[in-house]
C-alpha positions in Angstrom: 88.3 111.9 80.7 89.3 115.4 81.7 85.0 116.3 82.9 85.0 113.5 84.3 88.5 114.6 86.7 87.3 118.0 86.9 83.5 117.3 88.1 84.8 115.1 90.4 88.1 116.7 92.4 86.6 116.0 95.7 87.9 112.2 94.7 91.1 112.7 93.3 91.5 114.9 97.0 89.8 111.6 98.6 92.5 109.4 97.1 95.6 111.5 98.0 94.8 112.1 101.8 93.9 108.1 101.5 97.3 107.1 100.3 99.9 109.3 101.5 100.1 108.6 104.8 99.9 104.9 104.0 102.2 105.6 101.3 104.8 107.5 103.7 104.8 105.4 107.1 106.0 101.9 105.0 108.7 103.8 102.6 109.5 105.2 106.6 109.3 100.9 107.4 110.5 99.5 104.1 113.6 102.1 104.8 114.5 101.5 108.0 114.6 97.7 107.8 116.6 98.2 104.7 113.8 96.6 102.0 114.8 98.0 98.9 112.9 95.7 97.3 109.7 96.7 98.7 111.3 100.6 99.0 110.9 100.5 95.0 107.8 99.2 95.6 105.3 100.8 97.5 108.1 104.1 95.7 106.6 103.1 92.1 103.2 101.6 92.0 100.2 103.1 93.3 97.2 100.7 94.6 95.4 102.8 96.5 97.5 101.8 99.7 97.1 98.2 99.5 100.5 97.5 98.7 101.1 99.9 101.1 98.3 97.8 103.9 99.9 94.7 103.3 103.3 95.8 104.2 102.8 97.3 107.0 100.7 94.7 108.7 102.0 91.8 107.2 105.8 92.2 106.1 106.9 94.6 108.4 106.2 92.8 111.4 110.2 93.8 113.4 110.7 90.5 114.9 111.9 90.2 118.8 115.1 89.6 120.4 115.6 86.4 121.6 116.9 85.7 124.7 115.8 86.1 128.1 116.1 89.2 129.7 117.1 90.3 132.8 115.8 91.9 135.6 117.9 94.5 137.6 117.4 94.9 141.1 
């Protein structure tokens, strides 16, 4: 296993460069929305950014504020 990692260290870097930005954005959104369950899951589980992408695009959508906005002239 160690030989596999040392000969393919570029793969580790590629995975790291792929997952860190997604994890950062997902954690930031979860924290802003007070989604503690999602925050913990994203922080602990390593899913090659699949969980993070699902959260960002499916579960973190902000609900639009209700009511109609009146324009001031």
